[in-house]
Structures are given as C-alpha cells and as structure tokens.
C-alpha positions in Angstrom: 12.6 110.3 105.2 9.8 109.7 107.6 8.5 112.3 110.1 6.9 110.9 113.2 4.8 113.1 115.6 3.5 112.3 119.1 1.0 114.9 120.2 0.8 114.8 124.0 -1.0 117.0 126.6 2.3 118.5 127.7 4.8 117.8 125.0 4.8 117.6 121.2 7.6 115.1 120.2 8.9 114.8 116.7 11.4 112.5 115.1 13.0 112.2 111.7 13.8 108.8 110.4 16.1 107.8 107.5 15.3 104.2 107.1 15.3 102.6 110.5 17.6 105.2 112.0 16.3 108.0 114.2 18.1 111.2 113.4 17.0 114.6 114.5 14.3 114.6 117.2 12.6 117.3 119.2 10.6 117.6 122.3 8.5 120.8 122.4 5.9 122.3 124.7 2.3 121.6 123.5 0.6 124.9 122.7 -3.2 124.5 122.6 -3.5 128.1 121.3 -1.3 127.7 118.3 -3.0 127.7 114.9 -2.4 125.5 111.8 -0.1 128.0 110.1 2.0 128.4 113.2 2.4 124.7 113.5 3.2 124.4 109.8 5.9 127.0 110.0 7.3 125.5 113.2 7.6 122.1 111.6 9.2 123.5 108.5 11.8 125.2 110.7 12.5 122.0 112.6 13.0 120.1 109.3 15.4 122.7 108.1 17.3 122.4 111.3 17.4 118.7 110.8 18.8 119.1 107.3 15.6 117.9 105.6 13.4 119.6 103.0 9.7 118.7 102.6 10.6 117.2 99.2 12.7 114.6 100.9 9.8 113.4 103.1 8.1 110.2 102.0 5.5 110.2 104.8 4.3 111.5 108.1 2.9 109.2 110.9 1.4 110.7 114.0 -0.5 109.7 117.2 -2.4 112.1 119.4 -4.2 112.3 122.7 -5.2 115.9 122.2 -8.1 115.8 119.7 -8.4 119.6 119.2 -4.8 119.7 118.0 -4.9 116.6 115.8 -6.8 118.3 113.0 -4.6 121.4 113.0 -1.4 119.4 112.7 -2.8 117.1 110.0 -3.8 120.2 108.1 -0.4 121.8 108.7 1.2 118.6 107.2 -1.0 118.8 104.1 -0.4 122.5 103.5 3.3 122.9 104.4 4.7 119.4 103.8 2.3 118.2 101.1 1.9 114.9 102.9 -1.2 113.1 104.0 -0.3 111.9 107.5 -1.1 108.4 108.8 -3.0 109.0 112.0 -2.8 106.1 114.4 -6.1 105.6 116.4 -8.3 102.8 117.6 -9.2 101.7 114.0 -5.5 101.2 113.0 -4.4 97.7 112.4 -1.4 97.6 114.7 -0.9 93.8 115.0 -1.5 94.0 118.8 -4.6 92.4 120.2 -6.2 94.7 122.8 -8.0 93.1 125.7 -9.3 96.3 127.1 -13.1 96.4 127.8 -13.4 99.2 125.3 -10.4 99.1 122.9 -11.3 102.5 121.5 -10.7 104.1 124.9 -7.0 103.2 125.0 -4.8 106.2 124.2 -3.1 105.9 120.9 0.3 106.5 122.5 -0.1 103.6 124.8 -0.8 101.2 121.9 2.1 102.6 119.9 4.4 102.0 122.9 3.1 98.4 123.1 3.9 97.9 119.4 7.4 99.1 119.9 8.0 97.0 123.0 6.6 93.8 121.4 8.9 94.4 118.4 12.1 95.3 120.2 11.9 93.5 123.5 8.9 91.1 123.6 6.7 90.3 126.5 5.8 89.9 129.2 6.5 93.5 129.8 5.4 96.6 131.7 5.7 99.9 129.9 6.0 102.9 132.1 5.4 106.1 130.2 6.3 109.3 132.2 4.1 112.0 130.5 1.5 114.4 131.8 0.1 111.2 133.4 2.3 108.3 134.2 0.9 105.2 132.6 1.7 101.5 133.3 0.8 99.2 130.5 0.9 95.4 130.5 1.9 93.3 127.5 1.7 89.5 127.7 4.3 87.0 126.3 2.2 86.5 123.2 1.7 90.2 122.5 -1.7 90.9 124.0 -2.2 94.3 125.5 -4.1 93.7 128.8 -4.6 97.2 130.0 -2.8 99.0 132.8 -2.9 101.8 135.3 -2.9 105.6 135.1 -1.5 107.9 137.8 -0.9 111.6 138.0 2.4 112.7 136.5 5.1 114.3 138.6 4.4 117.7 137.0 0.7 117.4 137.9 1.5 116.5 141.5 4.0 119.4 141.8 1.4 121.8 140.4 -1.2 120.6 142.8 1.0 121.1 145.8 1.7 124.7 144.8 -1.9 125.6 143.8 -3.6 124.0 146.8 -1.4 125.3 149.5 -0.6 128.8 150.8 3.1 128.6 151.5 4.7 125.9 149.4 6.9 127.2 146.6 7.5 125.7 143.1 10.7 123.6 143.1 12.9 122.0 140.6 12.6 118.2 140.3 16.0 117.2 141.5 17.3 115.0 144.3 17.7 116.7 147.7 20.8 116.1 149.9 18.8 113.6 152.0 15.5 111.9 151.9 14.8 113.8 155.2 14.4 117.4 154.0 15.8 120.0 156.4 14.0 122.8 154.7 10.8 123.2 152.7 12.4 123.0 149.3 14.3 119.8 150.1 11.3 118.3 151.8 9.2 118.9 148.7 11.9 117.5 146.4 12.1 114.4 148.6 8.4 113.9 148.6 8.0 114.5 144.9 11.0 112.5 143.6 11.5 109.7 146.2 7.7 109.4 146.8 7.2 109.0 143.1 10.0 106.5 142.8 8.4 104.5 145.6 5.1 104.5 143.7 6.8 103.3 140.5 8.5 100.5 142.4 5.3 99.5 144.1 3.3 99.4 140.9 6.0 97.4 139.1 6.0 94.9 141.9 2.2 94.5 141.7 2.3 94.1 138.0 5.0 91.4 138.3 2.8 89.6 140.8 0.0 89.2 138.2 -0.1 85.7 136.8 -0.3 87.0 133.2 3.1 88.7 133.6 5.1 87.0 136.3 8.8 87.3 137.4 10.2 87.4 133.9 8.4 90.6 133.2 10.6 93.3 131.6 10.2 96.9 132.6 10.6 99.5 129.8 10.5 103.2 130.7 9.8 106.1 128.2 8.8 109.7 128.3 10.5 112.9 129.2 11.2 112.1 132.9 12.2 108.4 132.4 15.9 109.1 132.7 15.4 111.3 135.8 13.4 108.7 137.7 15.7 105.8 136.5 18.7 107.5 138.3 17.0 106.6 141.6 15.7 103.1 141.1 16.8 99.8 139.5 13.3 98.6 138.6 13.4 100.4 135.3 15.4 98.0 133.3 15.3 99.5 129.8 15.2 103.3 129.2 13.8 104.1 125.7 13.0 107.9 125.7 11.9 107.8 122.0 9.9 104.6 122.2 6.7 106.1 120.9 8.5 107.5 117.8 9.9 104.1 117.1 6.4 102.6 117.4 5.1 105.1 114.9 7.8 104.2 112.4 7.0 100.5 112.8 3.3 101.2 112.1 4.1 103.3 109.1 6.2 100.4 107.7 3.4 98.0 108.5 0.8 100.1 106.6 3.1 100.4 103.6 3.7 96.7 103.5 -0.1 96.1 103.6 -0.6 98.4 100.7 1.9 96.5 98.6 0.1 93.2 99.4 
C-alpha cells in the first residue's frame, strides 16, 4: 500500500492506495504546534483505522506548503512507519514543463494537481483548488503549466470580516434563503458564498478568454470546499476532491519506474 500526504496550511490530507485505488482517506486540521511523535502516533492510528499496518506500506509520498511541518512529518514516517518518504518539490521530475518565471516558487500542491489533471483529463484546463487560498492554475493542451492566480480562500475572507468589524458575527458557510439577506447572518452568507461564486465564474471566464486556453478549456475543482461551491455554479465541470492525492500516487509510480530504468 502507498500512503500519500498533502500538508496544507489549513488541512492535512492523507490517502491510502492499494494499487491505483484510493481507499481510506482523511482530511484533518493542520496543527502547527504538534511535534514529530504526535504526528507519528496520529498517522499510526489512522492506518489502523484504515485496516493497514506499517508493514503493509511500500512507500510514502508527500507534498507540503508548510516548511516547518515537512521535516516533522518526514521524521515521523521514518520513526513510526519505517519508510523514507518521497517529498515532491521544485526539484522533482514531474513530467510537467513549468513556464513560471521562477519554477521553484510554485507550490508543490499546484504542480501535483497539474500532474493529475494532465493524466486524467488533459489540457487545456483550469484547476481551481479551494484551500486556505483559492488558486487557479492554467495547463495548456500539450501539458505546459503556465501559471495562474491566487485569491484569499473563503475561510480567510470570513475571518477578516469578523476580525476587522465590531458587530459582524461568525457564520456558517451555507446558502441563505435569498441572495438579498434580510438579516445580518443571511447578508453575510450571501456575500461570502454568492460573492465567492461570482469571483470563481469571473476568473474562469477570463482564463477561458486567454489564447493559450480557449473555449475548450476544462475546469476541474478540488479542495475541501469544491463540492460546496459547485452546488451554486455550473462552471466547475469536474469535481475531484482528492486530486492532489491522485497526483502524488502518479508521481510515486513515475519515480519507481525511473528507478527500474
């Protein structure tokens, strides 16, 4: 079995693969204070819950956008799983050509997403990842990663409203009865959800207008809030909540094939 780990600023996402099939998967809150032993014991508990022992693992592949946690989780895998993880970063041979000004500045998760989209759907494509930030990434028909756009995530926007105002309360991210809110809670829900949907629709339209992408551009959504946003717009054509984990599996397999060659 293969364990894949995506270390994000808000969520730690893990998936257990048997061959190409994704079995147990977990989305946890990222805890910046947790130490190596705590992460190791937590991962062991998750594996047990998924019906897998460390002895059944043949590898671990991870991507991280939280450098302080990367080393702790790598060490946890060494100590508790007895595996040396493959850490995907700017130096990894992904098979994707990166046309960013500084390829090393692209988040590992964005490249992993591009690998999965190129494999499963092909380009031209726009990948919308709903994480701490919402990222829009462009992939051409011949598999070149062009770059993209980064916007504040819905959670960041909601937190800013509460923290920077005196009277606005924290609200659940759910659809209000009407786009015209008749009370403060509904007004905030309308602004956060429908305003965010409008932003996504506008960005997708602008990406599609780019000559490198064009009207045939596919739109693939991933991340924890992808399904929530997709309920209120038809521009998100493919919902792939575990896209990053699938990309990590593909990169693990690529690395193993290269070693055999």
